[in-house]
N, C-alpha and C positions, 0 to 999 in steps of 0.2 A: 445385452443392455443397449437400448437406443440412447441417442443424445449424449454419448460419452465424448467430452471435448478432447481435442487432439493435444494433450498435454505431454510434456516430457515423461519418459517411462517411470522415473522415481515418484513424480507427483501422482501419476495414474495409480500406482500401487498404493501409495499412502492414503489416497482419497477414494479408493475403489468402492468402499461400502456406501459412500454418499450417492453414487450414480445408480445404485440399485434401489434407492428409497423413493417412495411415491412423490415426495415434494420436488425431487429433481426434475422429473418429467413434466410436472405441472409448471414449474418455473420456466423450463425451456419452451413450453407451449405458450406461456404468457409472453415471453420476450419475442418469440417468433410472430405472434399475433400483433404485438405492438409495432414491430418493424414493418408489417404490411401496411399499416395506416398512419404511422407517425415516424418522424425522424428520431432515431435512437443513437445515443452515444455511449461508449466509443463504437466505431465501426465493428461489425461482427468479427472480423479477422483479428481485432486487437483486444477483445474482451479479456483474454487470458495472457496478455503480454507479460505480466509480472512473473507468471509461472514459467514462461518460455525463457525469459532472461535470467531467472534466478532458480536453478534447479533445487529440488527439495534438500538434497544432501549438501548444497553450497550455502544455505541460508546462515548468515552470521547475525543479521539484524532484521527485525520486523518493524516496519512503520505502518501504522493503521490509520487510514482515512475513513471518511464516512460515506461519501456519495461522489460519483464522478462529476467533473466539470460539465456543465450543461449548455455552454455556448459553442458556437460553430468552431470546429477544428481544434479544440483544446484537448479533450480526453483521448488518451491512447492506451489506457489499461494500467497505468502506474499512478498511484495516488500522489497528488501535489504536482506531478510533472505535466508539462504541455509540449506539444510538438514544436519542432524548430520553426521559427518565423512567427510564433505566437507570443505576444508579450506576457511576462510573468504575472499571474493574478496576485491579488494583495497578500494572501497567505504565503505564497512562494516568495514574493518580494521580501516579506519580513524574515523568512528563513535565510535568504541570502544576506540580509543586513546583520542578522545574528551570527551567521557563519563568519562574516568579516570581523565582527567584534570578538568572537570567541576564538577563532583560529587564524585570523588574518587572511582568509580566502578572498580573492578578488571577486567582485560581483560580475557574473558572466553576462554575455549579451543574449542569452537564451535560457529557457527554463526546462530544457530537455535532460531529464535526470537519469537517462539510461546508464551512464557511467557508474552510478551508484548501484543500480541493479546488477550490473556485471561484476561487482565486487561482493555479491552476496547479500545485498540489501533488498529484502522482499517488501515491496511497496504496494499494499492492497487496500482497496476500499472495502468497507463492510458490505456495500451494495455495488455490484459490478456493472450495472447499466442504468441509464436514465433517459427519460424522454426529453427531447430538445427544449431548452428554456424553461423546464419545469422541475426545479430541485425536488429531490426525494420522491419523485413520481414512481419509482420502482421499489420503494422500501416495502417490507412486510409481504413480499411475494416468494420468499425462500432464499434469496441471496445471503441473508444474515446467517441462516442455518448452515449454508455451505462454507462461508468464510469463518464462522466459529469452528467448524471442523478443520479448516486449514490451520488456525491458531493452535488447536489441540494437537494436530499432527506434528507441528514443529515442536510443541512442548513435549510430546511423547518421544522425540528422538533422544538417544543417549548423548548425543553431542550438544553441549549447551549453547545457547544463543542469547542475544540481548533483544529485549522488546521495548520500543520507545512509544509510550502512550501519551499523546497530547490531547488534553481536554477531557471533559467528563464522559463523553460518549465512548472514547477509546478506553478510558480507565475502567469502564464497566466490564471490559473483556479480561481484566486481570484475573478473574476467577477461573478462567480457562487455562491459565499458565501455571506450571509447577515452579513457583518462585524459589523453592529450595535449590533447584538445579540451574535455573535460568536467571538472568539479571533483568529486572523490570525497572525502567526509568520512567517516572511520571512527571509531567509538567504542563504548563499552560499551552493552549493551542496558539499557533502563529497567526490566527485570524486577527484582523484589525480590532475585533471586539475584545480580545484578551491580550493584545500585543504588549501592553504595559507590563504584564506579568511574564510574557514570553521573553522580552528583551532582557538580557542579562542572566538568563537561566542556564546558559552554556550547555545545551543538550548534546552538541556535537562532540565537544571534548569529553563530556561524561560518557558518551558511547565508546569513544576510543579508549578511555581509561578502563571501562568495563571489559572491553575486548581484550585488552592487555592482561587484566586480572584472570581472564579465562585462557590465557596463553595464545591468543589469536592476534593476527596483524591488524593494525588500525585501518579504518576506512580513509581513503584519499578523497576528501570532500570537495576538492576543487573541481567545479564543472568547467570544462574547457570552452572557450569561445568557439562559435561556429562561423 
């Protein structure tokens, strides 16, 4: 199989069927051609960061985004997260405000969410690449098929997890999840467009309560200052 990404072994095993399907090679060809003529985010080495930081067998929580950030230096392979030194975009800023109201977390001086990923929070977008300054430019080229398979792979594990689905786009993925075994938490998206509904929804304490009900440790949501 050509074009198999360099994922941790447990993810490679869980997703191996996808890499043998025709759409996968077509998708990789499309992205490679885009990179020849366009600036594409995130950088090639960071497309699969979420999987590298959160091994398959370590996933406790899945947060699903839609499309990577499309401005310079923002996207690095984790939905909602930005690189150190990049100011928090509006949705992430709203997440930090709600974290403060919900759990008393201090608003950090950065939007680098790697500490969450290292605790078993899988943060993936439905589409894993984007052309610079052109939102949704890589949708409908196969990434959604792949990330749907990722959601199903977590759902298929015997070990239960929590899925946090913000907004209508993410909530459409509920059908991929075995809600009898896993906990699905739905709510408004932190985007400024739906912030009125997001504020006060207490998603972060709900996640920790759900993890406790599954016999799992809570997430430490406090992002440290850098």
